[in-house]
N, C-alpha and C positions, 0 to 999 in steps of 0.2 A: 523772828526766830522763836521756835516753840520752847516752852519751859523745860521739856524733857531734853531737848538738844543743848540748851544752855547749861543745864545741870550736868550733862555728860561732859561738856567741854570743861566746866569747872573742875570736876573730879579728875579729868585727865591732867589738867595743869597741876592740880594738887599732888597727884601721884608723881609726876615728872620732877617736881621741885621739892619733894619732901625732905631732902637733905641739904637744901640750899640756905645760905644766910639770907635773911630778910632785914631791911628792904632789898629787893633785887629788881633790876631792869631786865626785861625779858623780850626776846624777839622770836616770834613764831615764823620760822623760815618757810613753812608751807604757805602761809598767808602772804609773806613777802614775795615769794616767787610768783604767786597768782597776780599780785599787784604789778610786778615788773612786766609780766606778759600783757596784762590788760592795758597798762599805760602805753606800752609800745603800740598796741592796736589803736588806741585813741589818737596817737600822734599821726597816724596815717603816713603822709609823705615826708613829714618833718623829722629831723634828728632831734634828740633830746639831750639837753645840757643839764647835768644834775646840779641842783642848788645845794651846796654843801652846808649852808646854814641849817637846813632842815634834816641833816644827817649826822654830821659831827662824829664820824667814825671812819677812819682811814680804811680799815678792812672792808667795811660795808660799801664804801665808794668804789673800791677796786672790784668787789664782787658784782656790783650792778654793771659797771663798765664792761666786765668780761662776760656778762650774761647775754648780751645782744649787741650787734653792730648799730642798733638804733640809738644806743646811749653813747654819746661822744662829747667829751670835755666836761669841765667843771665851772660852775658859777660860784666863785669864792666870795667870802664876805670881808676879807681884809688882805692887804699886801703880805703881811706876815704869814697868814694862812697859805696863800698862794706859794710862797717860798717853801714852806713846810711840805706841802703836797708835791711840789716839783722835786724837792730833794728826796722824796720817798717814792719817786718813780712815775708820777702822774704828769700829764702835759695838756696843752690846750686849755689854759686857765684864764678865765675872765675875772677881774677883780670888780665886784659889783658896786663898790663904794669908793669914791675918790679919796686920796690921802695926800697930805703935804709933808708926811713924815719921811725925811730924806734918808735916814738909815734903812727904813723899810724899802724904799724905792731903790736904794743902792743895791740891796740884796736881790731885788727883782732884776735889775740890770745885769748882775753877775750871772743869774740863771739864764737870762736871754742870751748872753754871750756864749753860754754852753750849748746853745741851739734850741732852748725851750721856747715855746709859744706862750707868752704871758701878756695879757692886755689890761693895763690899768684903765680905770674909768675916768672920763672927762666930761664936764658940763659947763665949763667957763674958761675964759682966757687965762686966768691965773693957773689953772691946772696944766694948761699947755706949756706955760713958761717954766713951771717946776719940772715937768717931764723933759723939756729941752735941756735944762741945766744938768739933770741926771744923765741924760744920753751923752752930752758933751763930756762930762766928767769921766764916763766909762768908755768913751770912744766907740759907741755902738748906736744902733738905731732902735728906737722903742716904738712898737705898734701900740695903738690905744683904741678904746671903744668909746663912742659918743653915746651918752644917754639922752634921749628925748622924753619930754613929759607926756604922759598918756592920761592925765587926769582931766576932768571936765569941770570948768568953772561955771556956776550958775548963781543967780542972786542969792546971797546968804548961804550958799552951799559950795564946798570944794569936794566934788565927788571923785575920790581917789586919794593918793598919798602925796605928802610934800617931799618931792625928790628933785628932779632936775629943773633948773630955771629955763631950759631950752623948750619953749612952748609954742613957737611958730617958725615959719620959714625964714623970717628975718633973723631970728636968733641962730638958726642953723647957718645961714649965710655969714653971720658975724664970726662964728667958730671957724668956718672954712677959710675966711680971709686971714684969721690969726694963724691957722695951721700952715698956710702957704709961706709964712715967714720963717718956718723952722724945718729945714730939711732933715734934722736929726730925729724927727718923730713923724709917724704916719698914721693916718686914720685907716683902720682895717676892720672895724666892726661898729654896728649900731645896735643899741638895746632900747626897747620901749616896753616897760613893764606895766601892763594894764591891771594894777592892783585891785581896782574896784570890780573887776570881772574875775580875776584869778584867785583872789584871796578873801572874797566877801560872799558868804553864803546868802541865799535869798529865800530860804525856807527855815530860818533859824528861829526857834520858839522864843529866844531871848529878845528878838527884835519886835515881836508882836505885829502891830499894824504897820510897821515900817517895811515889812517884807514886800508887799506889792509895790510900794514906792521904789524900793531898791531894784526890783525887777524892771520897772519902767525906766529908771535912770540907766540901768545897764543897757537896755534895748536902744536907748537914745545915744549912748556913748560909743557903742561898737562901730557904727559907720564913721564917726568923727575920728576915732582911733585909727581906723584903716586908711582914711583919707590923708591924715597928717603923716603917717608912717610912709605911705606910698609916695607922697610929694617929697618927703625928706630924702628917700632913696633915689628918686629921679634927679633931684638937685645934686646930690653927691656924685652920682654917676656922670652927670653932665660936666662935671669938673675933671673927668678922666680918672676918678678914683675907683680902684677895684677893691671891693670888700671881701673879707674872708667869711663873714657871717652877718646875718640880720636876726637878732634875737627878740622874741616876744613871749608873752603869756606866762603861764604858771599852771599849777595843778588844776585849778578851777576854770581855766579858759581854753582848754584844748579845742573844744568844739567850734569856737569862734575864731581863735587865733589862726588855726590851720586854713581857714578860708581866705586869709590875706595872702595873695600870691607873692608879695614882697618878702615875706618871712621865710627864712631857711632853717630855723631851729627854734625850739621852744624850751624854756627853762622849767624845771620841775624838781621837787624834793619831797614835799609833804605827802604826796600820794603814795610814796613807798611805805609810810607808816600808817597813814589814814588816821590822824588824830581827830578829836571830836569836832573841831571846827569844820571839818570836811564831811560831816554827816548831813549837811544841810544844803546839798545841791541836787537839783532834779535830774540832771543829765547823766550822772555817774555815781557809783558807790564802789569804794575800794574796801578791802578787808583790814580791820585793825590788826596790825602786825607787831607793834611795839607798845608795851604796857609795863606797869610795875606792880609788885606785890608787897603788901605790908602785912605784918603779923598782928593778930589780935593779942594785945598785951594786958587788957583789963576788961572786966565785965562789971561796970559800975552799978547797973540796975537792970531789971528785966526790960528787954526791948532795945538796949543800948550796949554796944561793944566799942572799945577804944583801941585804935590801931597806933602803932609806934611810927611816928614820922608822917610824911605825906604832903607837906605844905609846898607843893611845886606849882604855884600859880603862874600862868603865862603872862607875857608882856602884852602891851597894847592898851587900848582904852579899857577903863575899869568896867567889869560886868560879870554876871554869873557865868557867861559862856567861856570865860578865861580860867575857870576853876576846874581842876581834874574831876573826873566822874568815876565813882565806883561802878563797875559794870559786871563783875562776877564775884559771888553767885547772884542770881536774880533776887529782886525784892529787897534791895538795900538802898539807902540814900544818906546823904550828909545831913547833919543837924543844921538848922538855920542859924543858931547862935554862934557856933564855932567854925563851921566849914572845915577846910583842910588846914591843919596846923603844922608848924615846923617840927614839933616833937610829939604831937598827938592829934589824931583825927577820930572823933566820935562818929559812929555809924548807927542809924536807926534801922532795926531789923526785927523781923518776926522769926528769924531762923535761930536755932539753938547752936550758936558757935561755941567752940571750946578755946581755951587759952592756947595760943600758938597757931591757930588756923590762919591761912592766908586770905586776904581780900585783894582783889585785882582792880587796878585803876587805869583809866586811859587819860593821857594828858590832852590839854586843849590844843597845843601846837605840836610840832614834830621834834626838831632837833634840840630845843631848849632843855628837855628833860635829861639829855645826855650830859649836860653840865653838872648834874647832881650825882652821877654814878661814874665809877672808874671802869666798869666793864658792862658788857651786854651778855647775858646768858642766852645762848642760841639753842632753841629747841626745834627738833624736826621729827615728825612722826610721834612716837611715844617716848622720846629720850632727849637728853641734853647732848647736842652734837659738838658744841664748841663754845668758847668765850671769846668775844672780840673787845679789845680796849676802845673806849671812847677817846675823844681828844683829851679829856681830863685824865684818863688812864694812861695816855701817851706822855703826860706831863706837860701839855701845852694848853694855853688859854689865850684866846685872841681878843677877848673883850673884857 
């Protein structure tokens, strides 16, 4: 992007937000709409299940679901969240992580009895027993989703994330045998999240010489992923089980996940906002649509300005790629000694900022930043068009 264009964008944002309280979380609706359309095209034949962890805004979830028939259902991150979304009009909710919290599952069962589709996650016999007890207590049938492990184990390397212990067909068979004991529950979905493809950039400057190694490991893991998932689905169908969905992928893996004929839908959330971790993929680029603004509150010396707030570092392994990045205006960077701080963030710059000027930052991940703000200021064209409450603004917190 040219310097003239970035300066034009900066001045536009400054003009739009001149009367807004800072810090402010901002959504560029024009960029969001472009991402919604581009992601739908990338999905090709597959439906898209929105990963709510990467959104954390009820209004935005509804907006995306209403934007296109390609978007169908939510991948929630907790049972409590699934109940909250169900009670606020959403349906077809997969709970991405298993839970043994009986009160939360009781609430899920009550929503199911109202006719809602909610699928708790399972990856071991103990999860099945807990669901059976809840189903019996509420005199209902609970459908569930089985998560299979998509990581690849190599000598001294676990390429992927530590999720499901269901790692081979023997493990799947064991779950199916346990499932057959409990008529109160039924297997209706399978999820295989290939995190090492979907969430790991392979052109990331922070990784240095690891990038070609990551690309090689991705290439080797893709056929293994597809083989295990296909074999799992064949085994399940051989038992006479009819599945509602087979879920795979994530924002970074559309191009490979959609080639697997066993998959019926793909999970996605981060692509809507395009945080900085998703700058480092060769096959796609989406537009940054969610960012935040801090005010310049001090000018301690020439070449340095200090912003109020900003210390929103992302979760995961420790690294510079988890730190928010100042991106507008051009020609600014964090100081090495302080980085982003809870109450102050110094910025190195050659620009002549004034007290009160805004500086715009992009977060490393997507939904996490919504935990720090009560609302999202939505801009469209050259004006603020709306404000949408985050989960925090709705008065709910699930972690």
